[in-house]
C-alpha angles and dihedrals in degrees: 000000000000124000119230115252138211108206124189107225096187117168121007085236086081085085093066107020127091114217142116093292095051091045089053092051093048091050091046091053091053091055101037111058110170128185089232140351128233107193132187108204127201090215097066112069122181131160089222115050105255131199126202129187120142129213090247133009125341120245115238115242120207099204095171139067142213098038129128118285092245089069092058091050093063118105123191105188099180112173120250124228109212093180092055090044090055090049092049089052091050092049090053094045088050088064093049095260116143112234137178132189116235135179108236137144127236113280122209092266085068109028098042097061093033092053089059095042097042108015093172089067088218101131118090115247135204113192123205132192129231132224106210092192095069118098118258090250090058092048089053091048090054089054091049090063089066099048096115093060096075090058087060094052093258111140116226108199134183113204114200142093130265097210108034117154113138091190089062096045114115099223115215094018112144113258093237093055118116114267123242113276094232092056091050091048092055093050091045090055092046094050092048093052093045092051089051090045086229097164093164090066095035091057087054095046092128089064101032110033118088113251092000094152091052093046097043110027088158125018104224095095094041103049095068085073092062091043092054094041092052091057092060124092111269094241094049121114129230118242126192103227097175137007128178139125137226129205092002100291113029104108124214093187108152126186142195119210117206109257 
């Protein structure tokens, strides 16, 4: 049995840097060895939930600009798993969720963290889109449709960021500098509610969480948390598996949800 994960993918530079976040991801990959990975990525937005998994290796998408050339030289040719993708689609359709299959490579929300967790690119991947305009309850319901996968050692992962506001980032700030108090307060509230499994409040985070508008100015990086959490067993507990910050506000909070 493998617990669903929410992993903060942060900057694309995670693929080439060596720091506490990349060490965490490498260690996590050594301890969590799934048969396959089903990943919701913040960097693929579709109105209709879309599923991609080629018959062969994924292409690597460089959906960013202005980074060092070494980043664009990386390839992450993880294998697809069309049979698992079809099953994922059927599980979702079985809950009344509209789904379509689409041919798409791995964006950096997927390949950057996976390249640190599983550098051999030898674990089959199914990539799913997000629709940031759906209510948190609906995001959670989508995750619920995939609950049985964790019991079969298939890792369901949400790749996003809890505090992600590029207008609030303090560019050039040393990594070991103290984070902004408001960013910490938002994550503190989030962790507390997750540990209580207080979904009523979590679904109303925009109203109830401190500094919610600063932390989540747009929902695409936040909703993978609800998608991953929904795929966990209802009685499971939330565990903080990593927490750090970069440039004052960018959160690397990562979570495990009891399978």
